[in-house]
Structures are given as structure tokens and as C-alpha cells.
N, C-alpha and C positions, 0 to 999 in steps of 0.2 A: 318865523322862517322855516323852522323844522316841521311845523304843522303842514305847511304848504308842500314841503319836500317829500313827506312820507307817502302820500297817495301816488306821487310820481314814481317813487322807487318801487312801490308795489306793482304799479302798472308795468314797469320795465321788467320786473322779475317774472310776471305772468305772461308777457308777450312772447310770441314766437320769434320776433325779429326786433332788433333795437330801433326805437323811434328817435326822431330828431329832438334834441333838447336845446332849449333857448334860455338865456338869462338876461335879466335887466334889473335896474334899480327903480323901485316904486316911488311913489310920492313921499313916503315916510323915510326914505333913505335905506330901505332894506333890499337886499339882493334876493331876487325871486327866480326860481327855476320853473319852467313850464314847457309843455310839449306843443303849446300853441304859439305860432309866430305872430309877433306884433311889431309895430314900428319901434325902432330903436333897440330891439332885442338882438342878441348875438348868439350864434350857434355854438354849442359846447361840444368839443371833440370827445368822442367816447371810445374806449378800448374795445377790441373785438370781444364778443360774448363767447364764453366757453360752454359748450353743450355736453351734457353727461348722458351716456347711453343708459337706457332703462332696461336693456337686455340682461337677464340674470346670468351670472357667471356659471360656466359649466362646472359640475363637480369634478374634483380630482379623480384620475383613474384609480380603480381599486387595485391594491397590491396583488401581484400575481404570485401564486404559490411556487416555490422553487421546484424545478423538475428533478425527479429522482432518477439516478442512473439505472439503466436497465440491468437487471440481474439475470445472467445467463442460467438456464436450467442445468441441473446436475445430470451428467450422462453417466450411467452405471455400466459396469463391466460384467460379463457373464461369469468370468472366473479370474481369480487372483490367488496365487499360492507360491510358496517357497519350494524351489526344486532341490537345492543343496544348502545345508545338510538335510538328511532325512529327519522326520520327527523322532525325538528322543534319542538322537544319535550321540555316540561318545567320540569326541575328537581328541586325539593325542598329538600334542605339539609342545616342543620344548619352549618355544617363544610365545605360545598362546595365540597363534595366528589361525585365521579361519576365512575361507572364501565362501560367500553367500551368493546364490543366484536365484532370481525370481522370474516369473512369467505371468502373463495376463492374456485373456481372450475377450475381446479382440486385443491386438497389440496396442501399446501405449500411444495415445493421441498426441499430436504435435504440441498442444498447449498444456499437456499434463506432465507430471513428474513422479518418479518413485522416491519414497523415503523409508529407509530401514530403521527399525527401532530395536535396540538391545536393552532388555530389562525396562522397557517403557520409555527410553530416552533416544532421541535421534542420534545416529552415528555420524551423520554428515549432512550437508545441505541437500535438498531435493535435487534430483537430476534425472536424465533420460536413460542412463545406463542401468541394465538389469543385474549387474554384477557388482558386488561390494567386497572389499578387502578389509578385514578387521585384524587388528594387531594387539598383542599384549592383553588378551582376555584373561581375567583371573581364573584360578582353578575353581571348579564347582559347577553347579547347575545354573543355567541361564535361560532367558526367554527371548525368542526372536519374533518379530512381526513386521509386515511391510504394508505401507499405505500408498495410495495414489492420490495426489493433490491436483486440483485444477488451477487455472491461471489466477484465481482469486484466493488461493491458499486453502480452499475448502477440501475436506476429506471426501473423496469420491468413493473409494473402496478401502477396506482394511481387513487383513487376515486376523484369525485368532492367534493367540500366543502359541508359539511352537517351542517346546523345550529341547535343549541339548546340554551335553555335559562336557566340560573342558578338563582334560587330564594333561597336566604339564609334567613331562618326564625329565628328570635331571640327567645330565651327561653320565653321572656315575651309574644311575639306574639303567641307562641304555647300554653301557659297557657290561653291566652285570647280566642284562638279558641277552645281549649278543656280544660276546667277548671280541676284542679287536684281534685281527690277524695281521701278520706283517704287511700284507698288501693294503690293509685298511688305513694305516697311519698316513695322515695327510690327505685322506679321501673322505673320511667321515668326521663330523664335528667332534664327536666324542672320542676320536682317536687322533690327537694332535701329534705332529712329528716329534715334538719334544719328549713325548712319552714312549717313543719307539725304542724297544730294547736294542742294545748293541749286539750285532750278530757276532757269534763266536767264529774266529778265523781258524780254519783247519790247517795244521802244520804237517807237512809231509817230510818225514825224515829221509834223508838221502840213503839210497840203497848202497850198502858197503859190500 
């Protein structure tokens, strides 16, 4: 039975469309399958044939390289310098305070910022103001420098280090250099009212 069935199955696999299959019982009592119709044979219902496409699958798309963010070119300034204090200036302050002002040519661009450095360290966050107020600077010599940063934090311009000298005068030294007068008490920090001498009251003896 299987010998007779094998050629039939090969024929079905090679054909482009399914053929009609019939079955019957032969004289020896065996069931026979054939594609030839004969008297007493019954048609065998067949399931639909699945067809496979021979078109090769398209290759997967090549991975695209990540796009790099555009880096803006650095715009340079013609001039950047510290206006106040002067180079190698001596600053006299009891509290160690100092006002620093800077300028640039052209003026600061909208996306840029100034940053002041004292002895190589930033004194505050970058900003657009060209004036910086420093407080409680130690006695001795120091270095000032100013930078211009762009929106990406890159240094666009930087000045050379500019020295200055802080002299912190005590109140006693101020009084010694400029003695307090009666009108100075309560007006000058080194001349507090508590130290004001008591005025001598003049007594007028009655004329007898």
C-alpha cells in the first residue's frame, strides 16, 4: 500500500495545483489511493495547499550612526581687561572689601557671561554684570583674572593674572594715623560714641 502511495505523494508535492485523489479497495482487500478515477472509487477531500514564497527576504536596514550635536564656533573678543583696580594696586580696607570692574570690546554677547577669578578660583557663578563686589579678602598680595564663557561653558577669552595688594588697617591704626576729633565720634567707625571724652563744663562764678 505504501509503495503505491509514495509516487502519488511525490506527484502532489511537485504539482502546481492539487489533483483529485480517489480511494478504493482492491481485490486483495488493500486500500489503494490513486489520481485515476475508476468505478467504485471515492474522492478523498484534501486540505488547501500552503504555498511558500521563494522571494529572498530583504536584508535588515543598516544601523544609522548617531547624529552629533552641532558645535557652535568660538567667537573671540578684540579686548578684555580689568578696569578697577589698577595693576599692582594697593587696596586699604579694614574689612578687606574690593570692587572689581571689567570691560570687553565688543560688549558681552547675550549668550556669554563674565567670570572673575581670585587667585585662580571663581569668586561667584558666571553672570552678565561687569562689576564684582569682593568681601573679606585676606591681607597680602593676590591675583585677579577675568574670563568670558560661552553658552557651552567654554572659555572664549581670559586675561592674564593681574596682581593687587590688600592692606587691612585696624581701627587702632586708623585712629593713630588720623586722631579722632570731637565731631568725629559717632561718624567714623574708628571713633565710636562710647570713646568720646566727657566735655569739661565751664563754671561761671557769680560776680559779687
